[in-house]
C-alpha positions as CSV (number, residue, x, y, z in Angstrom):
1,X,11.5,-32.0,-7.2
2,X,9.6,-35.2,-7.6
3,X,6.4,-35.4,-9.7
4,X,4.2,-38.1,-11.0
5,X,4.4,-37.0,-14.6
6,X,1.9,-39.6,-15.8
7,X,-0.9,-38.4,-13.5
8,X,-0.6,-34.6,-13.4
9,X,1.8,-33.2,-16.0
10,X,0.3,-29.7,-16.0
11,X,0.5,-29.5,-12.2
12,X,4.1,-30.6,-12.2
13,X,5.0,-28.0,-14.8
14,X,3.2,-25.3,-12.8
15,X,5.1,-26.3,-9.6
16,X,8.4,-26.3,-11.5
17,X,7.8,-22.8,-13.0
18,X,6.8,-21.5,-9.6
19,X,9.9,-23.0,-7.9
20,X,12.2,-21.4,-10.6
21,X,10.4,-18.1,-10.2
22,X,10.7,-18.1,-6.4
23,X,14.5,-18.9,-6.7
24,X,15.0,-15.9,-8.9
25,X,13.1,-13.6,-6.6
26,X,15.0,-14.8,-3.5
27,X,18.3,-14.2,-5.3
28,X,17.3,-10.7,-6.4
29,X,16.2,-9.9,-2.9
30,X,19.6,-10.8,-1.6
31,X,21.3,-8.6,-4.2
32,X,19.0,-5.6,-3.7
33,X,20.5,-2.1,-3.3
34,X,18.8,0.6,-1.3
35,X,19.5,4.4,-1.7
36,X,18.9,7.0,0.9
37,X,18.0,10.3,-0.6
38,X,16.6,13.8,-0.2
39,X,14.1,15.4,-2.6
40,X,11.9,18.5,-2.8
41,X,8.7,19.8,-4.4
42,X,8.3,23.6,-5.1
43,X,5.2,25.8,-4.7
44,X,4.8,25.3,-1.8
45,X,8.1,24.0,-0.8
46,X,8.1,20.4,0.6
47,X,11.2,18.5,1.6
48,X,11.4,14.7,1.5
49,X,13.7,12.1,3.0
50,X,13.2,8.5,1.9
51,X,14.9,5.2,1.1
52,X,14.2,3.4,-2.2
53,X,15.3,0.2,-3.8
54,X,17.5,0.6,-6.9
55,X,18.1,-1.9,-9.7
56,X,21.5,-2.6,-11.2
57,X,24.9,-1.6,-9.8
58,X,24.8,-0.4,-6.2
59,X,26.5,3.0,-6.9
60,X,25.6,6.6,-6.2
61,X,25.6,7.4,-9.9
62,X,23.2,4.6,-10.8
63,X,20.9,5.5,-7.9
64,X,21.0,9.1,-8.9
65,X,20.0,8.3,-12.5
66,X,17.1,6.0,-11.5
67,X,15.8,8.3,-8.7
68,X,15.9,11.4,-10.8
69,X,13.6,9.8,-13.4
70,X,11.3,8.2,-10.8
71,X,11.0,11.3,-8.7
72,X,10.4,13.6,-11.7
73,X,7.4,11.5,-12.7
74,X,6.0,12.4,-9.2
75,X,6.8,16.1,-9.6
76,X,9.8,16.0,-7.3
77,X,13.4,17.1,-7.7
78,X,16.2,14.9,-6.4
79,X,18.5,17.0,-4.1
80,X,21.1,14.4,-3.0
81,X,21.7,10.7,-2.8
82,X,23.0,10.4,0.8
83,X,24.1,6.7,0.7
84,X,23.7,3.4,-1.1
85,X,24.0,0.0,0.5
86,X,23.5,-3.6,-0.6
87,X,21.2,-5.7,1.4
């Protein structure tokens, strides 16, 4: 990156911060893990199938732990993690 530091130092700092942030985001997107799962809600019974992004290791155990907590907050019960895959 090339900046004229004498003229616009704050602009150069903002561009540098934005560039670093975009690089981290792009790297995270490449290492993303998705989990395919089934869930339910009772009274009345509703069944759900969905795919969600999971942080951390791309394993069924990690996906199950994260999905159980996230789904419970929505009043859902995780039934099964069908698959996990790295993107």
